[in-house]
C-alpha positions as CSV (number, residue, x, y, z in Angstrom):
1,M,-35.7,17.1,-11.2
2,K,-32.1,16.5,-10.2
3,T,-29.4,13.9,-10.4
4,T,-26.9,13.1,-7.7
5,F,-23.5,12.1,-8.9
6,I,-21.0,10.4,-6.6
7,L,-17.5,10.2,-8.1
8,H,-15.0,7.8,-6.5
9,G,-11.2,8.0,-7.0
10,G,-10.7,4.2,-7.4
11,E,-10.0,1.0,-5.5
12,S,-13.6,0.8,-4.1
13,S,-13.2,-3.0,-3.7
14,R,-10.7,-2.5,-0.8
15,R,-12.4,-3.3,2.6
16,T,-11.6,-0.1,4.3
17,E,-13.5,2.4,6.5
18,N,-13.4,5.0,3.6
19,N,-15.1,2.6,1.2
20,E,-17.7,1.5,3.8
21,T,-18.6,5.2,4.2
22,F,-18.8,5.4,0.4
23,F,-21.3,2.5,0.0
24,K,-23.3,3.8,3.0
25,E,-23.4,7.3,1.3
26,I,-25.0,5.7,-1.8
27,I,-27.6,3.9,0.3
28,T,-28.5,6.8,2.6
29,R,-28.8,9.3,-0.3
30,T,-31.5,7.0,-1.8
31,K,-34.5,8.0,0.2
32,K,-36.5,4.9,-0.7
33,D,-36.9,1.8,1.5
34,K,-36.6,-0.5,-1.5
35,I,-33.6,0.4,-3.7
36,N,-32.8,-0.9,-7.2
37,I,-29.1,-0.9,-8.0
38,L,-27.7,-1.5,-11.4
39,C,-24.0,-2.5,-11.4
40,I,-22.2,-1.8,-14.7
41,Y,-18.8,-3.3,-15.5
42,F,-18.6,-2.5,-19.2
43,A,-15.1,-1.0,-18.6
44,R,-13.8,-4.4,-17.6
45,P,-13.2,-7.7,-19.5
46,E,-16.5,-9.7,-19.3
47,H,-14.8,-12.6,-17.5
48,R,-14.3,-10.3,-14.5
49,W,-17.9,-9.1,-14.2
50,Q,-19.3,-11.8,-11.9
51,E,-16.4,-11.5,-9.4
52,S,-16.7,-7.7,-9.4
53,F,-20.5,-7.9,-9.0
54,Y,-20.1,-10.3,-6.0
55,E,-17.7,-7.9,-4.3
56,D,-19.9,-4.8,-4.9
57,R,-23.2,-6.6,-4.0
58,T,-21.6,-7.7,-0.7
59,A,-20.4,-4.2,0.0
60,F,-23.9,-2.8,-0.6
61,E,-25.5,-5.5,1.5
62,D,-23.1,-4.8,4.4
63,Q,-24.1,-1.1,4.4
64,G,-27.8,-1.6,3.5
65,G,-29.1,-1.5,7.0
66,D,-32.9,-2.0,7.1
67,K,-33.4,-1.1,3.4
68,S,-34.4,-3.7,0.9
69,L,-31.9,-3.9,-1.9
70,Y,-32.4,-5.4,-5.4
71,I,-29.0,-5.5,-7.1
72,E,-28.6,-6.5,-10.7
73,L,-25.7,-7.0,-13.1
74,A,-26.0,-4.8,-16.2
75,S,-26.0,-6.7,-19.5
76,R,-25.2,-5.2,-22.9
77,E,-28.5,-6.7,-24.3
78,E,-30.8,-5.3,-21.7
79,F,-28.9,-2.1,-20.7
80,L,-31.5,0.5,-21.8
81,E,-34.4,-1.4,-20.1
82,Q,-32.3,-1.8,-16.9
83,L,-31.6,1.9,-16.7
84,K,-35.3,2.7,-16.7
85,W,-36.1,0.8,-13.4
86,T,-32.9,1.5,-11.4
87,D,-32.5,4.0,-8.6
88,V,-28.7,3.8,-8.5
89,V,-26.6,3.6,-11.6
90,F,-23.3,2.1,-10.3
91,I,-20.5,2.4,-13.0
92,N,-17.4,0.7,-12.0
93,G,-13.9,1.3,-13.3
94,G,-11.5,-0.3,-15.8
95,F,-10.8,0.9,-19.3
96,Q,-13.0,3.5,-20.9
97,G,-13.5,2.2,-24.5
98,F,-16.7,0.1,-24.5
99,L,-18.1,2.0,-21.5
100,K,-17.9,5.3,-23.3
101,D,-19.5,3.8,-26.5
102,S,-22.4,2.3,-24.5
103,L,-23.2,5.6,-22.7
104,E,-22.9,7.7,-25.9
105,E,-25.4,5.5,-27.6
106,I,-28.2,6.4,-25.2
107,E,-30.4,9.2,-26.4
108,N,-31.3,11.9,-23.8
109,L,-28.9,10.4,-21.2
110,P,-29.4,13.4,-18.8
111,Q,-33.1,12.6,-18.8
112,V,-32.5,8.9,-18.3
113,F,-30.4,9.8,-15.2
114,E,-32.9,12.2,-13.7
115,N,-33.8,11.5,-10.1
116,K,-31.2,8.8,-9.8
117,I,-28.0,8.4,-7.9
118,V,-25.2,8.0,-10.6
119,V,-22.0,6.6,-9.2
120,G,-18.7,6.6,-11.2
121,I,-15.6,4.8,-9.9
122,S,-12.3,5.7,-11.6
123,A,-13.1,5.1,-15.3
124,G,-16.8,5.5,-14.5
125,A,-16.1,9.0,-13.0
126,N,-13.8,9.9,-15.9
127,I,-16.4,9.0,-18.5
128,L,-19.0,11.2,-16.9
129,S,-16.8,14.3,-17.0
130,K,-15.9,16.5,-19.9
131,Y,-12.1,15.9,-19.5
132,Y,-10.0,13.7,-17.3
133,Y,-6.4,12.8,-16.8
134,S,-5.7,9.1,-17.6
135,Q,-2.8,7.8,-15.7
136,G,-2.7,4.7,-17.9
137,A,-2.3,6.8,-21.1
138,E,-0.5,9.5,-19.2
139,D,-2.6,12.1,-21.1
140,I,-5.8,14.0,-21.0
141,K,-8.8,12.4,-22.5
142,E,-12.4,13.4,-23.2
143,G,-15.4,11.9,-21.4
144,I,-19.0,12.1,-22.5
145,G,-19.3,15.5,-20.9
146,L,-22.4,14.8,-18.8
147,L,-20.7,16.8,-16.0
148,P,-19.0,20.0,-17.1
149,I,-15.9,19.3,-15.0
150,K,-12.4,17.9,-15.2
151,V,-11.6,14.8,-13.1
152,F,-8.3,13.4,-11.8
153,C,-8.9,9.9,-10.3
154,H,-6.3,8.0,-8.3
155,Y,-4.9,11.4,-7.4
156,S,-1.9,11.7,-5.1
157,D,0.3,14.6,-4.0
158,G,3.0,13.4,-6.4
159,C,0.8,14.3,-9.4
160,T,1.2,18.1,-9.4
161,S,2.6,18.5,-13.0
162,E,-0.2,16.2,-14.4
163,L,-2.8,18.2,-12.4
164,S,-1.5,21.5,-13.8
165,K,-1.7,20.0,-17.3
166,L,-5.4,19.1,-16.7
167,E,-6.2,22.5,-15.1
168,E,-4.8,24.3,-18.1
169,Y,-6.4,22.0,-20.8
170,K,-8.9,23.8,-23.1
171,E,-11.6,25.7,-21.2
172,S,-11.7,26.6,-17.6
173,L,-13.9,24.1,-15.7
174,P,-14.0,23.0,-12.0
175,V,-11.3,20.3,-11.4
176,Y,-11.9,17.4,-9.0
177,K,-8.8,15.6,-7.8
178,I,-10.0,12.4,-6.1
179,P,-7.6,10.1,-4.3
180,E,-8.2,6.4,-4.1
181,E,-10.9,5.4,-1.6
182,K,-12.2,9.0,-1.5
183,Y,-15.3,10.4,-3.2
184,V,-17.1,13.6,-4.0
185,V,-20.8,14.3,-4.4
186,I,-22.2,16.6,-7.1
187,E,-25.8,17.5,-7.4
188,E,-27.1,18.7,-10.8
């Protein structure tokens, strides 16, 4: 049993070649012809969920090829049930608070994510890691630790002192510096 994690550095809503490749990567890594995708926006204010969902659904459909896609918006009330049927857990960015709380409430989260593609964009990637550098807080924060790594989303070459701070923080773990519109794939 394995889980594939795809961590994106941020700004996935931009219509660029890099982001098209990102959405195509998610679709092609899912070996099924019929793919269930759950879009989670718990890191954003609720009034923005529908617009974000429309943008991401369109991006998936544009890259879906001949695959049949069923794309659903996550709800707080049905979240646990929705996680059971989905093939792709698509966690978009924003602010970590409610997102972190929602994921920490799930018992046996690694088992829930088994055999799924778990995508984290910016705050979504941060939350999955053990530690991350938050540019908003200008400090290092703790994720839920599902991945034993350190993450630096929205990374640019001008962030060398912040990167050093993250690298030296607590224990030695692999550090992923992910620029906007770029992504990394980790198989667990």
